[in-house]
N, C-alpha and C positions, 0 to 999 in steps of 0.2 A: 505494499499500500502506500509504504513510503516512497517510493519509484514510478510509481502510476499518476499521472497529472489526465485530470477529464475536462477539454473545454469545447466550449461552445461557440460557431461559426460567429453566430446573429449577436456574439456579448464577448466576441475577439476581437484582435487584430490579426495579421500575420507576422506581425513585428514580437507577438506576446507568445504566439505560438513557436516560435523562431527560438524565443529565450528562454520558453520551456523543453526546446530539446537540446539547449545546447548545455543546459544544467548535467554538472555530473552527476552519474547514481551516488547515492548517498548509502554506506553501508553492502555493495550490493556489486553486479557486473552490467547488470540491464538498466533501462528507464523506459519506459512504456507511456507514451502520450496518445492521444486519443481525443480528434476535436471532429466533432460530430456539425453536420449538413453544409461542409465546404463546398463540393460537387453540387448540391443541391443549387446552392445559395447563388451556385457560378451561374446556375444552365437557369434562375429563376433574372439575373443580372442580361443575359443573351437574347432571351425570346422578349425582354424588354425596351433591346433598343430598336432603333430604325435606321437603315443606311441604305444609301444611294447606292452605292457598288452591288452586286450580288455577293451574297451570304459568304462569308465561310464554310465549307461543308466541316460535316462533324467530324471528319475525319483532320482536318486542319487545325495546328495549332494557333490561335487566337489569343496574344498575350494582351489584347486588351479587353479581353471577358472578364476578365474580373480582376479585382485588386491582388485575391487571392495569389495572382500569376507567379510571384515572383518564390512563393516559396516551394513550385516546382524547381525553381533553379536553385534555393538551396538548400534541396535535399541531398543534391551529391559536393556538399561539404558539411553535411550532417554527420557529426559525433557517433563512429561505429558504436559507441555501444548507446544508442537511442533507437529505439524503434517508430515509428510512426506512424500511425492505425488513423485514414480519413475511415468516416463512417456515419453512411447516409441509407437511410429508407429506403429511397428510389433515386437515382441518381440520371437524369435526362444526357443522353449523350452528347458534350458541348467541348468547346478547344481548351476549357482547363483538363478534361479528361485527357486529351491526347498531349499534351505537354508532359504528363505525367509517364507517357508511355516509356517502359524503358528503365525505369526508375523503383519500382516496385512491381507486384503483381495486384489483380483485382480478382478478389473472392467474392463467390455470392452464396448465403446461409439462409434461403426461405423458410418463410415456416410451415411446417409440414400442413399437411389439409387434416380437420378434424378426423377422417377416415384412414389416415398415416400414421397418428399419432402412437398407437398403438406399437406401430413397427420401429416408433423411432426413441419408444423407452424401451423395447426387445432389445436394440440392436444397442444402445446405451450405456443396460446394463451389463448385456456380454460386454462390452469393454473396457466395465467398470468390477468384472470379476463374478458380476453378483447374478446368484443361480436365482431365477424367477418364471414363473409356467405361465403360459399365455391368456390365462383368464386374469390374473394377476396385474396382467401388463396395460389388456384394455381396463378393466377399471380404474388403475391410477390415472392412465389417459382421461377417462370420461370424470373424475374427481378434479383433477385439477386444470385440465382446459389446454390448450397451446400454446401454457407460460415454459418456453422449454429450461428457464431457470428456476423454476420453482417446478418443475419433473427433475429437475438433476440434482435439484436438494432432497426431498425427497426419498431419490434410489440411493442416495449416499447416506441416509437414514434407514432407508430399509435393508441396507446391507449390512451398518453395523445391528443391529438388532438380529440380522438373521443368523450372523455368524458363520458364515460358511452355509447353513441349512436355506431349502429353497425357499422364498419368498412364495406363499401363496393370496388368491383371492384376498380370503377372511385376514389375514396377516393387512392387505390394504385395508382393505375397511374398516381395521379397529384400528392402525394408526396413522393414518391419512387424514390429515380435512383442516383446513384453513384456517379453523376457528384452534384447535394444538399445535397448530406452527406457532399461531400468534402468539400465542400462552407461552409456548416453549423458550421465543427468544424474549418473552419480561420475564421468564424467569430466570433466564442469561444476563441480563441486564440486570437485576437485582442484584443478582449471585456475585458479580463483576462489583457493582459498585455498594456493596456491602451494606445492603438495604435489607437484610435480615426478618425483619418483622414481614416485611410483602413478598418477600421468595418465599416464606413458608406458607402464606396464603393464595399463593399462583400453585405451589407445590402442592396442596392439599386439593387443589382444585382440579388439577390433572389426574389429583390417583381417583378421584371421584369421579374424573370422565372417564376412567378407563384405563389411562394412556399404562404401559409398563414403564416399569421403574428403567429401564435397559434405555430404555428411548430418552427418559429424562435426563439421564445422565450423559446420553451419546452427546443429545444435543447441547447441552449446558463444558462438556468437555471439548467439542468442536467449537464452543466461542472461545475457549482458554487459547485451542490448539490457534486459531485465527490473532489472537494479542499475541502468541510466544515469536511466530512469524513473525508480527510486524514490528 
């Protein structure tokens, strides 16, 4: 977390992004800078222009396309310890994308359709070494929906709880719900902040809700693990 910076193109300038990239990593080997909305912002700027001459094609670099064009030039002299990620929901073809060609790679991460979620869960579980039957994967996808971050988190917790055994449908129905997850995070916060009375109350609520003690322990331990890494 110390070496990760997240910026929004609507509130940041190219110089701020370059300054973040130039910063050396702290107590680590790498630095990650994530900027959201650069490419789509450039596309909006281009569509808003009126040109007397024939517009450049989508494949032609257009330095006037956006003030962010200087960021493409900067990439070549960026410190090797920095990884820069330009994140966009949907980026229409524009001159800025052409300027970045050959200086990085483009990755698409489409959210699976509802009918594909169970397959995504099963594949993710296999990659994590979590044994899960098909019914459990289907129910987990139904309970959480197309929130891949939440699904990944639930798989981590289910894997810890199962401890090598097969995760079955009954396990998912018993352990996974948004309310229980929220309470688990509240408990972790209360424990870390030393609020004993509040932590005890939430702990009792989770036990009354039927949450297994192993799940509660893994949630709190996971939070301590993240603090230790930071």
